[in-house]
C-alpha positions in Angstrom: 56.2 25.0 110.3 52.9 26.7 109.8 52.7 29.2 107.0 52.4 32.9 108.0 49.0 34.5 107.5 48.8 36.5 104.2 49.0 40.2 104.3 45.3 40.5 103.5 44.5 38.4 106.6 47.1 39.8 108.9 45.8 41.4 112.1 46.9 44.3 114.2 48.2 44.4 117.8 47.7 47.8 119.4 49.6 48.7 122.6 49.1 52.0 124.5 51.5 53.6 127.0 48.3 55.4 128.0 49.7 57.7 130.7 52.5 58.7 128.5 50.1 60.0 125.8 47.8 61.6 128.3 50.7 63.3 130.1 52.1 64.6 126.8 48.7 66.2 126.0 48.5 67.8 129.4 52.0 69.2 129.1 51.3 70.5 125.6 48.5 72.6 127.0 50.5 73.9 130.0 54.0 73.1 131.1 54.0 71.3 134.4 50.3 70.6 134.2 51.0 66.9 134.7 54.6 66.5 135.8 54.1 68.0 139.2 53.4 65.2 141.7 50.2 66.8 143.1 48.8 66.9 139.6 49.7 63.3 138.7 47.9 61.7 141.7 44.5 63.1 141.1 41.5 62.2 138.9 42.4 63.2 135.3 40.2 65.0 132.8 40.0 63.1 129.6 42.1 64.5 126.8 43.0 61.4 124.6 40.7 60.7 121.6 40.7 57.0 122.0 38.4 56.3 119.1 40.6 58.2 116.6 43.6 56.1 117.6 41.7 52.8 117.4 40.2 53.7 114.0 43.6 54.6 112.6 45.1 51.3 113.8 42.2 49.5 112.2 43.2 51.0 108.8 46.1 48.5 108.9 43.9 45.4 109.4 41.5 43.9 111.9 42.6 44.6 115.5 43.3 41.4 117.4 44.9 42.9 120.5 44.0 46.3 122.0 45.8 46.7 125.3 46.5 49.8 127.3 48.9 50.1 130.3 48.3 52.7 133.0 47.7 53.3 136.7 43.9 53.4 136.0 42.8 54.6 139.4 43.2 58.2 138.3 41.7 57.7 134.8 38.1 56.7 135.5 36.7 59.4 133.4 37.9 57.6 130.3 35.7 54.6 131.2 33.0 55.0 128.6 35.4 55.7 125.7 37.6 52.7 126.7 34.6 50.4 126.9 33.3 51.6 123.6 36.6 50.8 121.9 37.0 47.4 123.6 40.4 48.3 125.1 41.9 45.7 127.5 43.1 47.6 130.6 46.4 46.5 132.3 46.7 48.0 135.8 50.2 49.0 136.9 50.8 50.5 140.3 54.0 52.6 140.7 56.3 51.1 143.4 56.7 54.4 145.1 55.4 57.9 145.3 57.8 59.3 142.8 58.4 56.1 140.7 57.2 55.4 137.2 54.6 52.8 136.7 56.8 50.7 134.4 54.3 50.6 131.6 56.9 50.8 128.8 58.7 47.7 130.2 55.5 45.6 130.6 54.3 46.8 127.2 57.5 45.7 125.4 57.6 42.3 127.1 53.9 41.6 126.2 54.4 42.8 122.6 57.3 40.4 122.1 55.5 37.5 123.7 52.5 38.2 121.5 54.6 38.4 118.3 56.2 35.1 119.2 52.9 33.4 119.9 50.5 34.7 117.3 51.6 34.4 113.7 48.5 36.2 112.4 49.8 39.5 113.9 51.2 41.4 110.9 51.3 44.9 112.3 52.3 46.1 115.7 51.1 49.6 116.7 52.7 51.3 119.7 51.2 54.4 121.2 53.9 56.3 123.1 56.9 58.6 122.4 59.6 57.2 124.7 63.0 56.1 123.4 62.6 53.1 125.7 60.6 51.5 122.8 63.6 51.4 120.5 64.7 47.9 121.5 61.2 46.4 120.9 61.2 48.1 117.4 64.4 46.1 116.5 62.8 42.9 117.7 59.5 43.5 115.9 61.2 44.2 112.6 63.6 41.2 113.0 60.4 39.1 113.4 59.2 40.3 110.0 56.3 42.3 111.3 55.5 45.9 110.5 55.9 48.5 113.2 53.8 51.7 113.4 54.3 54.3 116.1 52.0 57.0 117.3 53.0 59.9 119.6 52.6 63.6 120.2 54.8 65.9 118.1 56.4 67.7 121.1 57.1 64.7 123.3 58.2 62.0 120.9 61.8 61.0 120.8 63.0 61.4 117.2 65.2 58.2 117.4 62.2 56.1 118.4 60.1 57.7 115.6 62.7 56.9 113.0 63.1 53.3 114.2 59.5 52.5 113.1 58.5 51.5 109.6 56.0 54.3 109.9 55.3 56.9 112.5 52.3 59.2 112.8 51.9 62.2 115.1 48.8 62.1 117.2 47.9 65.6 116.3 47.6 64.6 112.6 44.9 61.9 113.3 41.3 62.6 112.5 40.6 63.8 116.1 37.3 64.6 117.6 38.4 66.3 120.8 36.4 69.4 121.6 39.5 71.6 121.6 40.3 70.5 118.0 36.7 70.4 116.7 37.1 73.7 114.9 40.1 72.4 113.0 38.3 69.3 111.6 36.7 69.4 108.2 33.0 69.1 108.4 31.9 65.6 107.3 29.8 65.3 104.1 26.1 65.0 104.7 26.6 65.2 108.4 23.0 64.2 109.1 23.4 60.8 107.6 25.2 58.3 109.7 26.0 56.1 106.7 27.6 59.0 104.8 29.7 60.0 107.8 31.0 56.4 108.3 31.7 56.0 104.6 33.7 59.3 104.5 35.6 58.4 107.7 36.5 55.0 106.3 37.9 56.4 103.0 39.9 59.0 104.8 41.5 56.5 107.1 42.3 54.1 104.3 43.8 56.9 102.2 46.0 58.0 105.0 47.2 54.5 105.8 48.1 53.6 102.2 49.2 57.1 101.0 46.8 57.0 98.1 43.4 58.6 97.8 42.0 55.8 95.7 40.6 52.8 97.6 38.9 49.6 96.5 35.3 48.9 97.4 36.4 45.6 99.0 38.9 47.3 101.2 36.4 50.1 102.0 33.8 47.5 103.1 36.3 45.8 105.3 37.3 49.1 106.9 33.7 50.1 107.6 33.1 46.7 109.3 36.2 47.3 111.5 34.9 50.8 112.5 31.4 49.5 113.1 30.9 45.7 113.2 27.1 46.3 113.5 26.8 48.3 110.3 24.2 46.9 107.9 23.3 48.8 104.6 19.7 47.5 104.9 19.2 49.6 108.1 20.1 52.7 106.0 17.6 51.8 103.2 20.0 50.0 100.8 19.8 46.4 99.6 23.6 45.8 99.9 26.9 47.6 100.0 27.1 48.3 96.2 23.6 49.8 96.4 24.8 52.1 99.2 27.8 53.2 97.2 25.6 53.9 94.2 23.3 56.0 96.4 26.3 58.3 97.4 27.4 59.0 93.9 27.6 62.7 94.7 30.1 61.9 97.4 32.3 59.4 95.6 34.4 59.6 92.4 34.8 56.3 90.5 38.1 55.2 88.9 40.0 52.2 87.7 43.1 50.5 88.9 45.2 47.7 87.4 43.2 45.3 85.3 40.4 47.9 85.3 39.6 47.0 88.9 37.1 49.5 90.3 38.4 52.2 92.7 36.8 55.1 94.6 37.8 58.3 96.2 36.1 61.3 97.8 35.1 64.1 95.5 
């Protein structure tokens, strides 16, 4: 039997019940804004911050699977954001005018098939708030993988949330939606793309591990997950340690076990 990938190498499988999340955000704004049939079957205005969810999932490891389930004919205005985040789209047509598209069933079946096929998948992230996901949570945990859930606070079933190893409310992610922009803390040195990326990577790692202190190695890996094209040389620094040294006013140094170097935001 092949040995399971180590925790450091384990990858992430991200599954979206996309319409579920979008509908929850619509209903949070105005009750009935999505549930009425004439509202469901029309082109939808984008509300989901796709990048924030993907970046949060990447804080658990490199994303190997990023798959979203939806009746995409009404969600074309998400096109650019979905392409930018390399989301694989699974088209599901509802079998009737008032029927559900069955995204949760298809998602659960695919997730279990992937867990059985790919030993490198160490963390499964499911975006959705339905109690229908509870059986897959039992199977994922029985397979020895970590399960993380993401859903809106108002629409998430509490039993599903408690069945995960960790559950995070969508509203608590580092969102960039226009309606929430005023609530976000301003990034340090907003004019410098490297400083913004560095700050975002540290915040995501700190949130995922529940500790403000991060290692430079983990930070570099997180930055490359957020932006695989990132090169310190393009920002005027010889290498990553030189970049960290240049942002000394942004970072506070520390030491971990065995005097291993650590960093956190000042």
